[in-house]
LOTORTI-530830 format. One record per residue: chain; residue number from 1; x, y, z of N, C-alpha, C, O in turn; residue in one letter. Coordinates in steps of 0.001 Angstrom, whole numbers, m for minus. Each point is the difference from the previous one (the first is absolute). Layout:
BEGIN
[A,NUM,[X,Y,Z],[X,Y,Z],[X,Y,Z],[X,Y,Z],a]
...
END
This chain:
BEGIN
[A,1,[4795,2596,m82],[112,m830,651],[518,m1797,m224],[m801,m796,m491],m]
[A,2,[1756,496,783],[759,m1999,m283],[m1314,m632,429],[m1028,350,581],n]
[A,3,[1720,m1835,m1337],[m1260,m571,778],[122,m524,1684],[m895,m271,801],k]
[A,4,[1935,263,m700],[283,m302,1222],[m590,1051,1211],[m254,m260,1176],r]
[A,5,[138,1490,m1890],[m252,1401,978],[m1327,m342,139],[m285,m572,1052],q]
[A,6,[m639,785,m1878],[m1557,m488,m626],[m507,m1566,1110],[m1092,m223,523],t]
[A,7,[2076,m421,m494],[m354,m1310,1091],[107,434,1078],[m758,m412,877],e]
[A,8,[1472,1123,m671],[213,864,1867],[m1055,582,442],[m428,131,1146],s]
[A,9,[m168,394,m2687],[m438,1023,710],[m1605,m1012,m56],[m818,846,m361],m]
[A,10,[369,m1628,467],[m1087,m1613,194],[24,m98,1189],[441,m1115,279],n]
[A,11,[m724,1792,769],[m447,m24,1055],[m1040,389,1095],[m115,1222,91],h]
[A,12,[m748,m1999,846],[m992,413,880],[625,2015,692],[1116,416,308],p]
[A,13,[m2058,57,m328],[149,1049,816],[182,75,1891],[m583,481,972],n]
[A,14,[1676,m1224,m1269],[300,m349,1636],[1391,426,384],[901,m277,m793],v]
[A,15,[m591,953,1972],[1049,249,373],[760,m945,m120],[m441,m1099,336],l]
[A,16,[1836,1191,m851],[1081,m1309,158],[m75,m194,m1826],[1067,63,m611],g]
[A,17,[m2403,m300,m181],[243,m1135,m817],[222,841,m1343],[m173,m557,m1085],a]
[A,18,[587,2001,1167],[1101,855,m1361],[890,m688,616],[81,m1190,m306],g]
[A,19,[693,1650,1181],[1527,m246,859],[123,m1790,m831],[511,m187,m1105],a]
[A,20,[m1068,m820,1916],[0,m884,m364],[498,m235,m1495],[1204,m117,m225],e]
[A,21,[m2155,51,m793],[375,177,m733],[1224,1106,m879],[415,m257,m1130],k]
[A,22,[m163,988,1613],[940,1092,m625],[1996,m521,605],[1183,144,m309],r]
[A,23,[m2188,m838,1412],[1784,m956,196],[954,m863,m928],[1216,m136,128],r]
[A,24,[m2074,m435,m1125],[403,m903,m1132],[330,1374,m1441],[346,m332,m1134],k]
[A,25,[m438,970,1321],[271,958,m1083],[1624,634,100],[523,230,1091],l]
[A,26,[219,24,m2495],[1242,611,801],[35,1393,m152],[m534,804,m764],p]
[A,27,[1414,m740,1831],[m129,1094,863],[m344,1857,m1307],[m537,1003,470],l]
[A,28,[872,m1063,m1507],[m187,1164,m1011],[m1097,m524,m581],[67,294,m1193],k]
[A,29,[m1382,m1134,1488],[m1049,227,m284],[m1114,89,833],[m1164,97,m391],e]
[A,30,[1607,m139,1733],[m1326,711,1375],[m315,1268,m24],[m1081,421,412],r]
[A,31,[2409,627,m1114],[m1169,1095,447],[m805,143,m993],[m1027,584,345],g]
[A,32,[1067,m943,m1708],[m1118,327,m595],[m1913,m545,564],[m1097,545,121],e]
[A,33,[1613,m1694,33],[m816,m1055,289],[m284,817,2257],[m270,m336,1153],v]
[A,34,[348,587,m1347],[m181,833,1874],[m658,1805,m691],[m819,588,707],i]
[A,35,[1185,m62,m1767],[m764,1212,m384],[m1760,m612,m564],[m1109,426,322],a]
[A,36,[1559,m1716,m1384],[m925,m871,m382],[m1192,m300,1286],[m1173,240,m283],a]
[A,37,[1431,m648,1375],[m659,m466,971],[m553,1661,735],[m1131,314,370],e]
[A,38,[2057,280,m358],[m779,1628,616],[m1174,403,m599],[m1180,48,347],f]
[A,39,[1974,303,m1594],[m1279,358,m1124],[m1288,m717,630],[m764,608,750],e]
[A,40,[570,m2059,m1142],[m1127,m651,346],[m488,126,1335],[m1174,m210,304],r]
[A,41,[2197,599,609],[m608,266,1352],[322,m1875,969],[m456,m444,1054],g]
[A,42,[958,135,m1592],[655,m1708,1282],[1159,196,445],[640,m970,407],t]
[A,43,[m100,2239,m377],[1201,m158,619],[282,757,1417],[118,1188,303],l]
[A,44,[m79,m2054,215],[473,170,1801],[1143,96,713],[797,m937,39],y]
[A,45,[m612,2002,557],[1210,298,1045],[275,m1314,869],[m384,m1166,m90],s]
[A,46,[1162,1819,914],[412,m1092,862],[m505,m168,1158],[203,m981,715],g]
[A,47,[m997,2069,m415],[m1123,m184,894],[m1014,m628,224],[m471,m429,1054],s]
[A,48,[29,365,m2405],[m889,m462,m418],[m1417,624,m936],[m1001,m562,m443],g]
[A,49,[1360,1613,417],[m879,1188,m693],[550,m91,m1938],[907,m512,m655],k]
[A,50,[m1936,1228,449],[m349,m142,m1424],[923,710,m55],[680,m121,1019],i]
[A,51,[m104,1159,m2032],[1067,881,m42],[m923,1187,m1047],[m859,m383,m794],v]
[A,52,[1047,1115,889],[m680,1155,m687],[996,1405,m451],[m144,1002,m700],k]
[A,53,[1041,m1509,1418],[1150,1584,m88],[922,m665,m1659],[826,m912,60],s]
[A,54,[m1132,1457,m1095],[1486,m217,m989],[1154,265,274],[823,m65,m913],p]
[A,55,[m389,449,2257],[909,192,296],[449,m992,811],[1179,m287,m209],a]
[A,56,[m1704,m316,1038],[m264,m1406,854],[431,m763,m962],[1085,m552,187],q]
[A,57,[m1938,268,m1703],[46,m836,m894],[1830,108,m898],[942,m726,m316],m]
[A,58,[m1211,1588,284],[1885,333,m698],[975,m615,1533],[751,m974,m30],r]
[A,59,[m975,1677,1036],[1047,m682,1170],[m275,m1607,m69],[996,m586,m424],a]
[A,60,[m2164,m338,753],[110,m776,m274],[933,m1156,m985],[725,m976,191],i]
[A,61,[m1329,1882,m1494],[553,m934,m909],[1546,185,m305],[564,m970,m507],a]
[A,62,[215,2161,772],[1151,m38,m1],[453,m754,1284],[853,m845,m270],y]
[A,63,[m1135,898,1412],[340,m1165,1250],[m141,m1364,m505],[789,m776,540],s]
[A,64,[m1829,65,m1724],[m14,m548,m308],[308,m1035,m1174],[m374,m1160,m177],k]
[A,65,[1322,2145,m672],[535,m338,m1359],[1349,324,69],[719,52,m997],s]
[A,66,[m287,203,2306],[1450,298,m107],[731,m1580,1157],[m729,m559,819],h]
[A,67,[1966,212,m1009],[540,m945,783],[324,623,1404],[208,1195,205],p]
[A,68,[m202,m2048,584],[375,479,1520],[1437,51,m109],[907,m616,m560],k]
[A,69,[m1195,2348,1902],[1694,414,m239],[100,979,m1580],[1193,263,m150],g]
[A,70,[m1689,94,m553],[m204,1100,m636],[m669,931,414],[m1088,m187,545],e]
[A,71,[1710,1592,m759],[3,1153,1079],[m1794,1138,m976],[86,187,m1214],d]
[A,72,[m751,90,1605],[m741,749,m958],[976,1685,m59],[734,591,791],h]
[A,73,[m1052,m427,m1652],[614,1294,m903],[380,1402,931],[875,864,63],p]
[A,74,[m2252,m1286,661],[55,1639,1051],[1029,m294,1116],[697,923,422],h]
[A,75,[m588,m2070,29],[851,m535,1106],[1207,m34,m282],[825,373,833],n]
[A,76,[m400,m885,m2228],[1244,363,m317],[659,1401,21],[1219,158,m59],v]
[A,77,[m1959,666,132],[571,1277,m618],[m660,1058,1363],[326,1170,m197],k]
[A,78,[m1002,m1323,1244],[195,129,1489],[1436,m559,m26],[775,776,m560],a]
[A,79,[m173,m1980,1039],[1183,m1129,718],[973,762,m1027],[998,198,692],a]
[A,80,[m780,264,m1789],[1010,658,m648],[m52,1315,842],[881,28,859],h]
[A,81,[m1553,877,m885],[m195,1108,1002],[686,m18,833],[998,708,138],r]
[A,82,[m1382,m1481,539],[318,m539,1194],[1503,53,726],[612,389,995],k]
[A,83,[m472,m1242,m2564],[1793,m504,76],[1260,1373,m59],[1126,77,492],e]
[A,84,[m1979,932,m1370],[798,1022,32],[546,1023,956],[1148,348,278],k]
[A,85,[m2450,55,177],[679,772,1289],[634,m501,798],[465,663,927],h]
END
């Protein structure tokens, strides 16, 4: 982790504190910070509960580390199949 990522990890274990600090990071650096917060047990979901599932952590990391409007790879494949038929 670089210095920016380490600084964004310094937050209290309060709902929204980590998300607020992650917004200042470039998109490509957010996924690693989200994974580290998950390991620490300080990653919260949108509903306010602590994330306990690695699959949910990956989904959050993907959604927060990609530009808005960019499709998830699985959605692109499904859309392509629908267009073919």
